[in-house]
Backbone and ligand atoms as CSV (ligand in chain L), in Angstrom:
chain,resi,resn,atom,element,x,y,z
A,1,MET,N,N,88.807,78.877,91.389
A,1,MET,CA,C,88.631,79.678,92.605
A,1,MET,C,C,89.876,80.532,92.831
A,2,SER,N,N,89.652,81.771,93.222
A,2,SER,CA,C,90.816,82.640,93.351
A,2,SER,C,C,91.556,82.384,94.672
A,3,LEU,N,N,92.777,82.811,94.653
A,3,LEU,CA,C,93.706,82.581,95.757
A,3,LEU,C,C,93.308,83.397,96.991
A,4,ARG,N,N,93.430,82.784,98.172
A,4,ARG,CA,C,93.121,83.528,99.405
A,4,ARG,C,C,94.421,83.872,100.122
A,5,LEU,N,N,94.588,85.166,100.371
A,5,LEU,CA,C,95.816,85.660,100.987
A,5,LEU,C,C,95.544,86.169,102.395
A,6,ALA,N,N,96.587,86.077,103.242
A,6,ALA,CA,C,96.610,86.821,104.502
A,6,ALA,C,C,97.819,87.734,104.430
A,7,VAL,N,N,97.684,88.953,104.921
A,7,VAL,CA,C,98.815,89.881,104.933
A,7,VAL,C,C,99.096,90.269,106.382
A,8,LEU,N,N,100.379,90.151,106.772
A,8,LEU,CA,C,100.802,90.550,108.119
A,8,LEU,C,C,101.758,91.720,108.004
A,9,GLY,N,N,101.487,92.804,108.711
A,9,GLY,CA,C,102.368,93.969,108.646
A,9,GLY,C,C,102.380,94.733,109.949
A,10,SER,N,N,103.440,95.502,110.139
A,10,SER,CA,C,103.584,96.277,111.376
A,10,SER,C,C,103.454,97.773,111.149
A,11,GLY,N,N,103.418,98.210,109.884
A,11,GLY,CA,C,103.533,99.658,109.663
A,11,GLY,C,C,102.548,100.209,108.663
A,12,SER,N,N,103.077,100.968,107.723
A,12,SER,CA,C,102.239,101.748,106.809
A,12,SER,C,C,101.421,100.904,105.832
A,13,GLY,N,N,101.957,99.755,105.442
A,13,GLY,CA,C,101.177,98.864,104.587
A,13,GLY,C,C,101.138,99.252,103.124
A,14,SER,N,N,102.153,99.977,102.659
A,14,SER,CA,C,102.129,100.339,101.230
A,14,SER,C,C,102.265,99.088,100.359
A,15,ASN,N,N,102.975,98.079,100.831
A,15,ASN,CA,C,103.053,96.831,100.059
A,15,ASN,C,C,101.720,96.086,100.059
A,16,CYS,N,N,101.016,96.141,101.154
A,16,CYS,CA,C,99.676,95.551,101.201
A,16,CYS,C,C,98.778,96.277,100.201
A,17,GLN,N,N,98.915,97.585,100.150
A,17,GLN,CA,C,98.140,98.366,99.179
A,17,GLN,C,C,98.473,97.949,97.753
A,18,SER,N,N,99.754,97.660,97.502
A,18,SER,CA,C,100.141,97.258,96.140
A,18,SER,C,C,99.503,95.918,95.779
A,19,ILE,N,N,99.272,95.075,96.780
A,19,ILE,CA,C,98.574,93.803,96.531
A,19,ILE,C,C,97.099,94.087,96.232
A,20,PHE,N,N,96.497,94.978,97.026
A,20,PHE,CA,C,95.095,95.373,96.740
A,20,PHE,C,C,94.991,95.911,95.303
A,21,ASN,N,N,95.929,96.782,94.937
A,21,ASN,CA,C,95.877,97.406,93.610
A,21,ASN,C,C,96.011,96.366,92.501
A,22,ALA,N,N,96.903,95.390,92.729
A,22,ALA,CA,C,97.113,94.352,91.706
A,22,ALA,C,C,95.858,93.491,91.553
A,23,ILE,N,N,95.151,93.276,92.654
A,23,ILE,CA,C,93.883,92.524,92.573
A,23,ILE,C,C,92.872,93.354,91.779
A,24,ASP,N,N,92.811,94.651,92.092
A,24,ASP,CA,C,91.799,95.509,91.452
A,24,ASP,C,C,92.040,95.659,89.956
A,25,ASP,N,N,93.302,95.717,89.544
A,25,ASP,CA,C,93.509,95.911,88.100
A,25,ASP,C,C,93.746,94.588,87.351
A,26,GLY,N,N,93.471,93.478,88.034
A,26,GLY,CA,C,93.438,92.190,87.335
A,26,GLY,C,C,94.788,91.509,87.163
A,27,ARG,N,N,95.851,92.059,87.772
A,27,ARG,CA,C,97.147,91.383,87.672
A,27,ARG,C,C,97.191,90.145,88.556
A,28,LEU,N,N,96.364,90.150,89.597
A,28,LEU,CA,C,96.405,89.078,90.590
A,28,LEU,C,C,94.980,88.574,90.830
A,29,ASP,N,N,94.771,87.286,90.539
A,29,ASP,CA,C,93.452,86.700,90.787
A,29,ASP,C,C,93.452,86.196,92.224
A,30,ALA,N,N,93.098,87.085,93.153
A,30,ALA,CA,C,93.211,86.748,94.572
A,30,ALA,C,C,92.264,87.611,95.379
A,31,GLU,N,N,92.061,87.182,96.632
A,31,GLU,CA,C,91.382,88.086,97.553
A,31,GLU,C,C,92.137,88.044,98.878
A,32,VAL,N,N,92.126,89.171,99.581
A,32,VAL,CA,C,92.787,89.207,100.877
A,32,VAL,C,C,91.737,88.872,101.929
A,33,ALA,N,N,91.940,87.720,102.592
A,33,ALA,CA,C,90.946,87.241,103.562
A,33,ALA,C,C,91.079,87.985,104.884
A,34,ILE,N,N,92.298,88.385,105.219
A,34,ILE,CA,C,92.509,89.058,106.506
A,34,ILE,C,C,93.844,89.804,106.497
A,35,VAL,N,N,93.874,90.928,107.188
A,35,VAL,CA,C,95.126,91.651,107.447
A,35,VAL,C,C,95.328,91.655,108.958
A,36,LEU,N,N,96.522,91.245,109.380
A,36,LEU,CA,C,96.838,91.195,110.812
A,36,LEU,C,C,98.028,92.089,111.101
A,37,SER,N,N,97.957,92.779,112.232
A,37,SER,CA,C,99.101,93.598,112.642
A,37,SER,C,C,99.377,93.403,114.123
A,38,ASP,N,N,100.641,93.613,114.489
A,38,ASP,CA,C,101.020,93.562,115.896
A,38,ASP,C,C,100.926,94.942,116.540
A,39,HIS,N,N,100.498,95.956,115.785
A,39,HIS,CA,C,100.340,97.315,116.341
A,39,HIS,C,C,98.942,97.818,116.037
A,40,GLU,N,N,98.217,98.181,117.086
A,40,GLU,CA,C,96.815,98.566,116.841
A,40,GLU,C,C,96.696,99.844,116.027
A,41,ASP,N,N,97.743,100.694,116.057
A,41,ASP,CA,C,97.646,101.956,115.310
A,41,ASP,C,C,98.369,101.897,113.956
A,42,ALA,N,N,98.724,100.691,113.496
A,42,ALA,CA,C,99.423,100.576,112.204
A,42,ALA,C,C,98.476,100.953,111.065
A,43,PHE,N,N,98.975,101.737,110.133
A,43,PHE,CA,C,98.133,102.228,109.031
A,43,PHE,C,C,97.686,101.091,108.116
A,44,ILE,N,N,98.416,99.977,108.132
A,44,ILE,CA,C,98.015,98.831,107.310
A,44,ILE,C,C,96.588,98.380,107.671
A,45,LEU,N,N,96.222,98.494,108.943
A,45,LEU,CA,C,94.881,98.091,109.380
A,45,LEU,C,C,93.827,99.024,108.806
A,46,GLU,N,N,94.166,100.305,108.797
A,46,GLU,CA,C,93.322,101.355,108.227
A,46,GLU,C,C,93.039,101.067,106.746
A,47,ARG,N,N,94.098,100.730,106.023
A,47,ARG,CA,C,93.951,100.446,104.580
A,47,ARG,C,C,93.002,99.274,104.363
A,48,ALA,N,N,93.150,98.245,105.211
A,48,ALA,CA,C,92.297,97.063,105.066
A,48,ALA,C,C,90.842,97.417,105.377
A,49,ARG,N,N,90.629,98.128,106.476
A,49,ARG,CA,C,89.242,98.448,106.881
A,49,ARG,C,C,88.566,99.295,105.824
A,50,LYS,N,N,89.318,100.227,105.255
A,50,LYS,CA,C,88.767,101.104,104.224
A,50,LYS,C,C,88.256,100.284,103.037
A,51,ARG,N,N,88.883,99.158,102.824
A,51,ARG,CA,C,88.507,98.307,101.696
A,51,ARG,C,C,87.448,97.281,102.075
A,52,GLY,N,N,87.139,97.224,103.379
A,52,GLY,CA,C,86.178,96.219,103.837
A,52,GLY,C,C,86.818,94.868,104.081
A,53,VAL,N,N,88.134,94.855,104.211
A,53,VAL,CA,C,88.847,93.602,104.500
A,53,VAL,C,C,88.963,93.458,106.024
A,54,ARG,N,N,88.724,92.256,106.495
A,54,ARG,CA,C,88.854,91.980,107.923
A,54,ARG,C,C,90.252,92.377,108.403
A,55,ALA,N,N,90.313,93.133,109.493
A,55,ALA,CA,C,91.612,93.638,109.985
A,55,ALA,C,C,91.657,93.458,111.488
A,56,GLU,N,N,92.669,92.751,111.960
A,56,GLU,CA,C,92.717,92.456,113.394
A,56,GLU,C,C,94.119,92.661,113.958
A,57,VAL,N,N,94.145,92.914,115.275
A,57,VAL,CA,C,95.414,93.113,115.972
A,57,VAL,C,C,95.798,91.823,116.682
A,58,MET,N,N,97.080,91.463,116.563
A,58,MET,CA,C,97.583,90.318,117.316
A,58,MET,C,C,98.178,90.853,118.611
A,59,ASP,N,N,97.744,90.320,119.722
A,59,ASP,CA,C,98.251,90.791,121.006
A,59,ASP,C,C,99.538,90.026,121.332
A,60,CYS,N,N,100.674,90.705,121.168
A,60,CYS,CA,C,101.962,90.036,121.408
A,60,CYS,C,C,102.441,90.255,122.841
A,61,GLY,N,N,101.529,90.530,123.733
A,61,GLY,CA,C,101.804,90.528,125.171
A,61,GLY,C,C,102.789,91.582,125.628
A,62,GLY,N,N,102.891,92.674,124.908
A,62,GLY,CA,C,103.777,93.760,125.340
A,62,GLY,C,C,105.232,93.553,124.939
A,63,TYR,N,N,105.557,92.397,124.369
A,63,TYR,CA,C,106.936,92.191,123.892
A,63,TYR,C,C,107.194,93.066,122.683
A,64,LYS,N,N,108.395,93.647,122.619
A,64,LYS,CA,C,108.700,94.563,121.511
A,64,LYS,C,C,108.970,93.793,120.206
A,65,ASN,N,N,109.767,92.734,120.302
A,65,ASN,CA,C,110.159,92.015,119.084
A,65,ASN,C,C,109.695,90.560,119.019
A,66,LYS,N,N,109.416,90.010,120.198
A,66,LYS,CA,C,109.094,88.574,120.229
A,66,LYS,C,C,107.708,88.312,119.626
A,67,PHE,N,N,107.575,87.206,118.930
A,67,PHE,CA,C,106.289,86.781,118.382
A,67,PHE,C,C,105.937,85.508,119.144
A,68,PRO,N,N,105.226,85.647,120.281
A,68,PRO,CA,C,105.041,84.495,121.178
A,68,PRO,C,C,104.466,83.285,120.443
A,69,LEU,N,N,104.986,82.094,120.808
A,69,LEU,CA,C,104.594,80.873,120.093
A,69,LEU,C,C,103.095,80.621,120.177
A,70,GLU,N,N,102.498,80.956,121.339
A,70,GLU,CA,C,101.051,80.697,121.459
A,70,GLU,C,C,100.254,81.632,120.550
A,71,VAL,N,N,100.784,82.822,120.305
A,71,VAL,CA,C,100.116,83.735,119.370
A,71,VAL,C,C,100.251,83.173,117.944
A,72,GLN,N,N,101.442,82.669,117.622
A,72,GLN,CA,C,101.647,82.083,116.287
A,72,GLN,C,C,100.731,80.878,116.071
A,73,GLU,N,N,100.543,80.090,117.146
A,73,GLU,CA,C,99.634,78.942,117.033
A,73,GLU,C,C,98.205,79.399,116.767
A,74,ALA,N,N,97.788,80.440,117.481
A,74,ALA,CA,C,96.413,80.944,117.305
A,74,ALA,C,C,96.237,81.531,115.901
A,75,VAL,N,N,97.253,82.232,115.430
A,75,VAL,CA,C,97.180,82.820,114.085
A,75,VAL,C,C,97.130,81.695,113.046
A,76,ALA,N,N,97.941,80.664,113.238
A,76,ALA,CA,C,97.952,79.535,112.289
A,76,ALA,C,C,96.554,78.909,112.215
A,77,ARG,N,N,95.951,78.700,113.382
A,77,ARG,CA,C,94.586,78.118,113.406
A,77,ARG,C,C,93.598,79.019,112.681
A,78,GLN,N,N,93.686,80.313,112.977
A,78,GLN,CA,C,92.750,81.266,112.364
A,78,GLN,C,C,92.900,81.285,110.839
A,79,LEU,N,N,94.143,81.284,110.372
A,79,LEU,CA,C,94.369,81.357,108.923
A,79,LEU,C,C,93.939,80.067,108.232
A,80,ARG,N,N,94.105,78.931,108.925
A,80,ARG,CA,C,93.617,77.664,108.358
A,80,ARG,C,C,92.098,77.687,108.257
A,81,GLU,N,N,91.457,78.197,109.314
A,81,GLU,CA,C,89.981,78.280,109.293
A,81,GLU,C,C,89.487,79.173,108.161
A,82,LEU,N,N,90.261,80.217,107.885
A,82,LEU,CA,C,89.878,81.145,106.810
A,82,LEU,C,C,90.277,80.612,105.432
A,83,LYS,N,N,90.840,79.427,105.407
A,83,LYS,CA,C,91.247,78.766,104.154
A,83,LYS,C,C,92.225,79.620,103.346
A,84,VAL,N,N,93.182,80.170,104.086
A,84,VAL,CA,C,94.210,80.994,103.446
A,84,VAL,C,C,95.196,80.083,102.703
A,85,ASP,N,N,95.536,80.479,101.469
A,85,ASP,CA,C,96.496,79.712,100.662
A,85,ASP,C,C,97.926,80.197,100.867
A,86,LEU,N,N,98.092,81.532,100.933
A,86,LEU,CA,C,99.442,82.123,101.036
A,86,LEU,C,C,99.429,83.231,102.085
A,87,VAL,N,N,100.515,83.297,102.834
A,87,VAL,CA,C,100.661,84.342,103.853
A,87,VAL,C,C,101.748,85.301,103.377
A,88,CYS,N,N,101.414,86.573,103.282
A,88,CYS,CA,C,102.376,87.569,102.802
A,88,CYS,C,C,102.799,88.466,103.946
A,89,LEU,N,N,104.082,88.410,104.294
A,89,LEU,CA,C,104.607,89.350,105.285
A,89,LEU,C,C,104.966,90.626,104.539
A,90,ALA,N,N,104.460,91.742,105.037
A,90,ALA,CA,C,104.684,93.017,104.343
A,90,ALA,C,C,105.051,94.062,105.399
A,91,GLY,N,N,106.358,94.140,105.678
A,91,GLY,CA,C,106.799,95.056,106.722
A,91,GLY,C,C,106.437,94.535,108.103
A,92,PHE,N,N,106.456,93.206,108.259
A,92,PHE,CA,C,106.138,92.608,109.561
A,92,PHE,C,C,107.437,92.407,110.332
A,93,MET,N,N,107.520,92.979,111.532
A,93,MET,CA,C,108.807,93.124,112.206
A,93,MET,C,C,109.083,92.054,113.273
A,94,ARG,N,N,108.432,90.912,113.192
A,94,ARG,CA,C,108.728,89.836,114.134
A,94,ARG,C,C,109.059,88.555,113.379
A,95,LEU,N,N,109.901,87.714,114.007
A,95,LEU,CA,C,110.328,86.476,113.329
A,95,LEU,C,C,109.270,85.381,113.462
A,96,VAL,N,N,108.910,84.824,112.316
A,96,VAL,CA,C,107.939,83.734,112.275
A,96,VAL,C,C,108.664,82.419,112.562
A,97,LYS,N,N,108.052,81.596,113.405
A,97,LYS,CA,C,108.688,80.315,113.772
A,97,LYS,C,C,107.771,79.134,113.456
A,98,GLU,N,N,108.176,77.968,114.002
A,98,GLU,CA,C,107.529,76.686,113.706
A,98,GLU,C,C,105.994,76.675,113.610
A,99,PRO,N,N,105.282,77.231,114.605
A,99,PRO,CA,C,103.815,77.039,114.517
A,99,PRO,C,C,103.253,77.522,113.187
A,100,LEU,N,N,103.720,78.637,112.704
A,100,LEU,CA,C,103.212,79.160,111.432
A,100,LEU,C,C,103.887,78.485,110.242
A,101,LEU,N,N,105.197,78.253,110.370
A,101,LEU,CA,C,105.933,77.622,109.256
A,101,LEU,C,C,105.399,76.226,108.973
A,102,ARG,N,N,105.067,75.513,110.056
A,102,ARG,CA,C,104.560,74.145,109.903
A,102,ARG,C,C,103.157,74.144,109.287
A,103,ALA,N,N,102.359,75.142,109.669
A,103,ALA,CA,C,100.978,75.208,109.161
A,103,ALA,C,C,100.938,75.638,107.694
A,104,PHE,N,N,101.971,76.411,107.271
A,104,PHE,CA,C,101.989,76.927,105.886
A,104,PHE,C,C,103.341,76.684,105.227
A,105,PRO,N,N,103.704,75.404,105.041
A,105,PRO,CA,C,105.036,75.110,104.479
A,105,PRO,C,C,105.163,75.655,103.051
A,106,ASN,N,N,106.224,76.405,102.802
A,106,ASN,CA,C,106.451,77.022,101.479
A,106,ASN,C,C,105.308,77.920,101.042
A,107,ARG,N,N,104.573,78.431,102.008
A,107,ARG,CA,C,103.427,79.285,101.684
A,107,ARG,C,C,103.484,80.604,102.446
A,108,ILE,N,N,104.659,80.945,102.962
A,108,ILE,CA,C,104.806,82.248,103.625
A,108,ILE,C,C,105.889,83.020,102.876
A,109,LEU,N,N,105.547,84.210,102.418
A,109,LEU,CA,C,106.478,85.047,101.654
A,109,LEU,C,C,106.797,86.305,102.445
A,110,ASN,N,N,107.960,86.875,102.146
A,110,ASN,CA,C,108.346,88.154,102.765
A,110,ASN,C,C,108.971,89.042,101.702
A,111,ILE,N,N,108.810,90.352,101.888
A,111,ILE,CA,C,109.526,91.287,101.014
A,111,ILE,C,C,110.569,92.016,101.843
A,112,HIS,N,N,111.783,92.097,101.269
A,112,HIS,CA,C,112.907,92.686,101.997
A,112,HIS,C,C,113.558,93.768,101.133
A,113,PRO,N,N,113.881,94.917,101.712
A,113,PRO,CA,C,114.381,96.037,100.909
A,113,PRO,C,C,115.885,95.999,100.621
A,114,ALA,N,N,116.360,94.895,100.101
A,114,ALA,CA,C,117.753,94.770,99.648
A,114,ALA,C,C,117.843,93.547,98.758
A,115,LEU,N,N,118.994,93.408,98.094
A,115,LEU,CA,C,119.233,92.227,97.268
A,115,LEU,C,C,119.828,91.143,98.155
A,116,LEU,N,N,118.958,90.366,98.780
A,116,LEU,CA,C,119.450,89.277,99.634
A,116,LEU,C,C,120.336,88.339,98.806
A,117,PRO,N,N,121.361,87.738,99.360
A,117,PRO,CA,C,121.674,87.679,100.784
A,117,PRO,C,C,122.391,88.919,101.335
A,118,GLN,N,N,122.533,89.962,100.517
A,118,GLN,CA,C,123.142,91.186,101.067
A,118,GLN,C,C,122.164,91.883,102.006
A,119,PHE,N,N,122.663,92.435,103.056
A,119,PHE,CA,C,121.946,93.340,103.953
A,119,PHE,C,C,120.640,92.785,104.520
A,120,PRO,N,N,120.703,91.620,105.172
A,120,PRO,CA,C,119.507,91.171,105.902
A,120,PRO,C,C,119.289,92.045,107.135
A,121,GLY,N,N,118.129,91.931,107.747
A,121,GLY,CA,C,117.872,92.663,108.996
A,121,GLY,C,C,117.273,94.034,108.755
A,122,VAL,N,N,117.343,94.870,109.792
A,122,VAL,CA,C,116.613,96.143,109.755
A,122,VAL,C,C,117.344,97.210,108.941
A,123,GLU,N,N,116.564,98.178,108.450
A,123,GLU,CA,C,117.087,99.328,107.701
A,123,GLU,C,C,118.126,98.907,106.668
A,124,ALA,N,N,117.718,97.986,105.809
A,124,ALA,CA,C,118.652,97.457,104.807
A,124,ALA,C,C,119.130,98.554,103.859
A,125,TRP,N,N,118.307,99.579,103.634
A,125,TRP,CA,C,118.711,100.677,102.748
A,125,TRP,C,C,119.839,101.486,103.388
A,126,THR,N,N,119.784,101.669,104.707
A,126,THR,CA,C,120.864,102.364,105.407
A,126,THR,C,C,122.133,101.520,105.375
A,127,GLN,N,N,121.982,100.222,105.554
A,127,GLN,CA,C,123.141,99.318,105.468
A,127,GLN,C,C,123.804,99.442,104.094
A,128,ALA,N,N,122.981,99.516,103.030
A,128,ALA,CA,C,123.534,99.603,101.671
A,128,ALA,C,C,124.314,100.901,101.499
A,129,LEU,N,N,123.743,101.994,102.003
A,129,LEU,CA,C,124.442,103.292,101.907
A,129,LEU,C,C,125.757,103.253,102.668
A,130,GLN,N,N,125.709,102.733,103.888
A,130,GLN,CA,C,126.912,102.701,104.718
A,130,GLN,C,C,127.996,101.813,104.120
A,131,ALA,N,N,127.583,100.796,103.377
A,131,ALA,CA,C,128.565,99.895,102.760
A,131,ALA,C,C,129.115,100.468,101.454
A,132,GLY,N,N,128.547,101.599,101.011
A,132,GLY,CA,C,128.997,102.192,99.755
A,132,GLY,C,C,128.568,101.399,98.540
A,133,ALA,N,N,127.468,100.666,98.649
A,133,ALA,CA,C,126.990,99.859,97.511
A,133,ALA,C,C,126.597,100.764,96.353
A,134,LYS,N,N,126.873,100.300,95.132
A,134,LYS,CA,C,126.497,101.070,93.931
A,134,LYS,C,C,125.059,100.753,93.529
A,135,GLN,N,N,124.611,99.572,93.925
A,135,GLN,CA,C,123.218,99.225,93.672
A,135,GLN,C,C,122.684,98.369,94.809
A,136,THR,N,N,121.388,98.474,94.979
A,136,THR,CA,C,120.719,97.618,95.946
A,136,THR,C,C,119.405,97.213,95.297
A,137,GLY,N,N,118.359,96.999,96.074
A,137,GLY,CA,C,117.106,96.583,95.446
A,137,GLY,C,C,116.149,96.008,96.442
A,138,CYS,N,N,115.370,95.047,95.999
A,138,CYS,CA,C,114.432,94.391,96.897
A,138,CYS,C,C,114.267,92.938,96.473
A,139,THR,N,N,113.836,92.139,97.433
A,139,THR,CA,C,113.748,90.688,97.248
A,139,THR,C,C,112.440,90.179,97.829
A,140,VAL,N,N,111.767,89.301,97.106
A,140,VAL,CA,C,110.683,88.524,97.718
A,140,VAL,C,C,111.195,87.106,97.867
A,141,HIS,N,N,111.054,86.571,99.076
A,141,HIS,CA,C,111.592,85.231,99.349
A,141,HIS,C,C,110.628,84.430,100.214
A,142,TYR,N,N,110.797,83.101,100.175
A,142,TYR,CA,C,110.059,82.257,101.106
A,142,TYR,C,C,110.616,82.483,102.496
A,143,VAL,N,N,109.747,82.363,103.486
A,143,VAL,CA,C,110.185,82.558,104.866
A,143,VAL,C,C,110.572,81.213,105.464
A,144,ASP,N,N,111.760,81.195,106.084
A,144,ASP,CA,C,112.143,80.042,106.897
A,144,ASP,C,C,112.408,80.551,108.309
A,145,ALA,N,N,113.001,79.703,109.159
A,145,ALA,CA,C,113.123,80.095,110.567
A,145,ALA,C,C,114.210,81.138,110.802
A,146,GLY,N,N,114.990,81.460,109.774
A,146,GLY,CA,C,116.065,82.444,109.937
A,146,GLY,C,C,115.592,83.864,109.666
A,147,MET,N,N,116.577,84.766,109.684
A,147,MET,CA,C,116.270,86.184,109.424
A,147,MET,C,C,116.535,86.486,107.945
A,148,ASP,N,N,115.483,86.650,107.153
A,148,ASP,CA,C,115.593,86.993,105.730
A,148,ASP,C,C,116.467,85.991,104.965
A,149,SER,N,N,116.341,84.702,105.342
A,149,SER,CA,C,117.276,83.710,104.796
A,149,SER,C,C,116.633,82.675,103.874
A,150,GLY,N,N,115.342,82.740,103.648
A,150,GLY,CA,C,114.673,81.707,102.851
A,150,GLY,C,C,114.949,81.838,101.357
A,151,GLU,N,N,114.517,80.830,100.616
A,151,GLU,CA,C,114.774,80.781,99.162
A,151,GLU,C,C,114.201,82.008,98.444
A,152,ILE,N,N,115.027,82.558,97.560
A,152,ILE,CA,C,114.637,83.775,96.845
A,152,ILE,C,C,113.667,83.438,95.716
A,153,ILE,N,N,112.605,84.229,95.601
A,153,ILE,CA,C,111.630,84.044,94.509
A,153,ILE,C,C,111.910,85.036,93.381
A,154,MET,N,N,112.008,86.312,93.706
A,154,MET,CA,C,112.270,87.333,92.672
A,154,MET,C,C,112.986,88.519,93.300
A,155,GLN,N,N,113.754,89.227,92.457
A,155,GLN,CA,C,114.450,90.425,92.934
A,155,GLN,C,C,114.334,91.545,91.901
A,156,ALA,N,N,114.458,92.780,92.368
A,156,ALA,CA,C,114.527,93.931,91.462
A,156,ALA,C,C,115.683,94.816,91.910
A,157,TYR,N,N,116.381,95.372,90.927
A,157,TYR,CA,C,117.558,96.197,91.214
A,157,TYR,C,C,117.162,97.667,91.331
A,158,VAL,N,N,117.877,98.383,92.199
A,158,VAL,CA,C,117.691,99.833,92.344
A,158,VAL,C,C,119.091,100.443,92.453
A,159,PRO,N,N,119.424,101.421,91.593
A,159,PRO,CA,C,120.751,102.030,91.713
A,159,PRO,C,C,120.826,102.926,92.949
A,160,VAL,N,N,122.005,102.992,93.547
A,160,VAL,CA,C,122.237,103.994,94.598
A,160,VAL,C,C,122.786,105.223,93.894
A,161,LEU,N,N,122.126,106.375,94.064
A,161,LEU,CA,C,122.514,107.580,93.336
A,161,LEU,C,C,123.356,108.495,94.214
A,162,PRO,N,N,124.233,109.307,93.581
A,162,PRO,CA,C,125.007,110.261,94.376
A,162,PRO,C,C,124.035,111.158,95.142
A,163,GLY,N,N,124.328,111.426,96.391
A,163,GLY,CA,C,123.454,112.301,97.185
A,163,GLY,C,C,122.267,111.593,97.805
A,164,ASP,N,N,122.140,110.272,97.576
A,164,ASP,CA,C,121.028,109.546,98.204
A,164,ASP,C,C,121.100,109.656,99.722
A,165,THR,N,N,119.937,109.836,100.335
A,165,THR,CA,C,119.818,109.731,101.789
A,165,THR,C,C,119.107,108.405,102.066
A,166,PRO,N,N,119.110,107.968,103.324
A,166,PRO,CA,C,118.356,106.745,103.619
A,166,PRO,C,C,116.900,106.861,103.145
A,167,GLN,N,N,116.319,108.034,103.324
A,167,GLN,CA,C,114.903,108.220,102.952
A,167,GLN,C,C,114.713,108.145,101.433
A,168,SER,N,N,115.586,108.846,100.686
A,168,SER,CA,C,115.393,108.864,99.220
A,168,SER,C,C,115.625,107.472,98.637
A,169,LEU,N,N,116.613,106.764,99.186
A,169,LEU,CA,C,116.896,105.418,98.674
A,169,LEU,C,C,115.748,104.465,99.001
A,170,HIS,N,N,115.263,104.541,100.243
A,170,HIS,CA,C,114.158,103.647,100.623
A,170,HIS,C,C,112.926,103.938,99.756
A,171,ALA,N,N,112.671,105.221,99.489
A,171,ALA,CA,C,111.503,105.574,98.666
A,171,ALA,C,C,111.626,104.956,97.267
A,172,ARG,N,N,112.833,105.000,96.681
A,172,ARG,CA,C,113.003,104.409,95.338
A,172,ARG,C,C,112.909,102.890,95.383
A,173,ILE,N,N,113.399,102.303,96.474
A,173,ILE,CA,C,113.264,100.836,96.619
A,173,ILE,C,C,111.780,100.475,96.711
A,174,GLN,N,N,111.023,101.290,97.431
A,174,GLN,CA,C,109.600,100.957,97.613
A,174,GLN,C,C,108.823,100.995,96.294
A,175,VAL,N,N,109.204,101.885,95.390
A,175,VAL,CA,C,108.543,101.904,94.072
A,175,VAL,C,C,108.694,100.530,93.415
A,176,GLN,N,N,109.895,99.973,93.503
A,176,GLN,CA,C,110.138,98.641,92.913
A,176,GLN,C,C,109.428,97.539,93.700
A,177,GLU,N,N,109.395,97.691,95.037
A,177,GLU,CA,C,108.713,96.679,95.865
A,177,GLU,C,C,107.263,96.513,95.423
A,178,HIS,N,N,106.633,97.649,95.140
A,178,HIS,CA,C,105.196,97.617,94.850
A,178,HIS,C,C,104.901,96.930,93.511
A,179,ILE,N,N,105.881,96.892,92.630
A,179,ILE,CA,C,105.743,96.138,91.379
A,179,ILE,C,C,106.091,94.667,91.627
A,180,LEU,N,N,107.160,94.478,92.408
A,180,LEU,CA,C,107.715,93.126,92.591
A,180,LEU,C,C,106.795,92.185,93.372
A,181,TYR,N,N,106.168,92.697,94.450
A,181,TYR,CA,C,105.468,91.761,95.345
A,181,TYR,C,C,104.325,91.037,94.632
A,182,PRO,N,N,103.433,91.764,93.932
A,182,PRO,CA,C,102.364,91.039,93.242
A,182,PRO,C,C,102.917,90.046,92.210
A,183,ALA,N,N,103.972,90.418,91.510
A,183,ALA,CA,C,104.555,89.517,90.501
A,183,ALA,C,C,105.129,88.272,91.175
A,184,ALA,N,N,105.767,88.448,92.317
A,184,ALA,CA,C,106.366,87.306,93.023
A,184,ALA,C,C,105.286,86.394,93.604
A,185,ILE,N,N,104.171,86.980,94.029
A,185,ILE,CA,C,103.063,86.151,94.523
A,185,ILE,C,C,102.581,85.252,93.389
A,186,LEU,N,N,102.440,85.823,92.209
A,186,LEU,CA,C,102.021,85.018,91.044
A,186,LEU,C,C,103.004,83.890,90.784
A,187,SER,N,N,104.277,84.208,90.868
A,187,SER,CA,C,105.308,83.192,90.633
A,187,SER,C,C,105.215,82.091,91.690
A,188,ALA,N,N,104.989,82.479,92.944
A,188,ALA,CA,C,104.866,81.480,94.029
A,188,ALA,C,C,103.635,80.618,93.796
A,189,VAL,N,N,102.562,81.215,93.326
A,189,VAL,CA,C,101.325,80.462,93.077
A,189,VAL,C,C,101.558,79.406,92.001
A,190,SER,N,N,102.337,79.774,90.993
A,190,SER,CA,C,102.580,78.823,89.902
A,190,SER,C,C,103.386,77.624,90.391
A,191,ARG,N,N,104.022,77.748,91.545
A,191,ARG,CA,C,104.812,76.618,92.081
A,191,ARG,C,C,104.059,75.812,93.137
A,192,LEU,N,N,102.834,76.207,93.464
A,192,LEU,CA,C,102.099,75.501,94.536
A,192,LEU,C,C,101.709,74.094,94.101
L,1,LIG,C1,C,109.297,97.652,103.159
L,1,LIG,O1,O,110.408,98.402,102.753
L,1,LIG,C2,C,109.628,96.194,103.233
L,1,LIG,O2,O,110.591,95.789,102.304
L,1,LIG,C3,C,110.202,96.066,104.621
L,1,LIG,O3,O,109.424,96.947,105.412
L,1,LIG,C4,C,108.902,97.983,104.591
L,1,LIG,C5,C,107.417,97.967,104.785
L,1,LIG,O4,O,106.770,99.035,104.150
L,1,LIG,N1,N,110.163,94.690,105.043
L,1,LIG,P1,P,105.192,99.075,104.028
L,1,LIG,O5,O,104.609,98.926,105.439
L,1,LIG,O6,O,104.738,97.989,103.130
L,1,LIG,O7,O,104.881,100.444,103.485
């Protein structure tokens, strides 16, 4: 039986698309059971609906960054009911805590646009530029209660080029992200 995934994202969902693409071209034996977003106008929802994948909005009660515990509990219940095996955070901008971590121990992954433990947090590509890094990259890691602090599964390197802007660097990191995430999901599956 193929793997059942849930994808949580707040924005464009290009990483979610890379998971769809990997399923379609046979790199990943999986199906996406549901895509959830904390923003009703996030393009990630559009991508899911276009594919016929269930896509729903989580009502975070008007909080900008907080992921209310009761919402996490409801999401955990929903994902268990849907028999989800792995939860993939893909540009999801809220911190996951106990209710979800407990329901999916070692089964929640995140992709981060830097070589962790360097540059955790927001706009990691801008942080890399400001630090004068010669190279950066992206990381897929298990999610724990911290900020981008869980065990690393896989990483890919991206050089910082002369004249890079935050936009050009992030775009090059994203090319690598789209290769890395499906590969890291496979690696995580082999450890289940
Ligand atoms: C990616 O750069 C990811 O590493 C970071 O947020 C961005 C999401 O992009 N966590 P997308 O929504 O997948 O296009």
